[in-house]
C-alpha positions in Angstrom: -40.8 36.6 151.3 -37.0 36.2 150.4 -37.1 39.6 148.8 -38.3 41.2 151.7 -35.4 39.6 153.8 -33.1 40.5 151.2 -34.7 44.3 151.2 -34.3 44.3 154.7 -30.5 43.1 155.2 -29.5 45.3 152.7 -31.4 48.3 154.1 -29.7 47.6 157.4 -26.1 47.3 155.9 -26.9 50.6 154.7 -27.8 52.1 157.5 -25.2 50.4 159.5 -22.3 51.8 157.0 -24.1 55.4 156.9 -24.0 55.0 161.1 -20.1 53.8 160.4 -18.8 56.9 158.3 -20.9 59.6 160.2 -17.9 59.9 163.3 -14.9 60.1 160.8 -16.9 63.2 159.1 -17.9 65.1 162.0 -14.2 64.6 163.2 -13.2 65.9 159.2 -15.4 68.7 159.9 -14.5 69.7 163.6 -10.7 69.7 162.2 -11.5 71.7 158.9 -13.9 74.1 160.4 -12.4 74.7 163.8 -14.2 77.8 164.3 -17.4 76.7 163.9 -16.9 73.9 166.7 -15.0 75.9 169.3 -16.8 75.3 172.7 -19.2 72.5 171.3 -19.3 69.5 173.0 -17.8 67.9 169.5 -14.7 69.7 170.1 -14.7 68.7 173.8 -14.8 65.0 172.6 -12.8 65.3 169.3 -10.4 68.3 170.9 -9.7 67.0 174.2 -10.8 63.4 175.6 -10.0 61.6 172.0 -6.9 63.6 170.9 -5.1 63.1 173.9 -5.5 59.2 174.7 -2.7 57.1 174.5 -3.4 55.0 171.3 -4.6 57.9 169.2 -2.3 61.1 170.0 0.0 59.6 167.3 -2.9 60.0 165.0 -3.5 63.2 165.7 -0.1 64.1 166.1 1.1 62.9 162.7 -2.6 63.4 160.7 -2.9 60.5 159.6 -7.1 60.8 159.3 -6.9 63.4 157.3 -4.2 62.1 155.2 -6.0 59.2 155.0 -9.3 60.8 153.8 -7.2 62.7 151.4 -5.9 59.5 149.7 -8.9 58.2 149.6 -10.4 61.2 147.4 -7.2 61.5 145.1 -7.7 57.3 144.3 -11.1 57.4 143.9 -10.5 60.7 141.2 -8.0 58.8 139.8 -10.5 55.4 139.1 -14.0 58.2 138.3 -10.9 59.8 135.9 -9.7 56.4 134.2 -13.5 54.2 134.4 -15.8 56.8 133.7 -19.8 55.3 133.5 -22.6 57.3 132.9 -25.3 55.3 135.1 -28.1 57.6 133.1 -27.1 56.9 129.8 -27.4 52.9 130.7 -30.5 53.1 132.1 -31.7 55.0 129.1 -30.9 52.1 127.2 -32.5 49.5 129.2 -34.8 51.6 129.1 -35.4 52.1 125.2 -34.7 48.5 125.1 -37.6 47.7 127.6 -40.1 49.9 125.5 -38.6 48.1 122.6 -39.8 44.5 124.1 -36.4 43.6 124.2 -36.5 41.8 127.7 -32.3 41.0 128.2 -31.6 39.4 132.2 -28.0 40.7 131.2 -27.2 43.0 134.1 -24.4 45.0 132.4 
């Protein structure tokens, strides 16, 4: 029963993360491809309603959201370049160890 609750909690957390990330992704796509978003509800929401709110107008005027996405992408690229991990190779090694009868509970 505890495993079932853990799986459900992980599922709900992942769903929450996807929902949380969908709005910035949609905003980025609407900004990156304005020709395709013209005369749509996304253009109305991000182009005129949110952009000119008192609090958010500074973020849009100085392109804070786009700069943040680029910074996160750059740091992610640097980290993946400096510390690469081949997950498929690690899984193949674990599968070979299991097939050979070596069961270890280490999560490397």
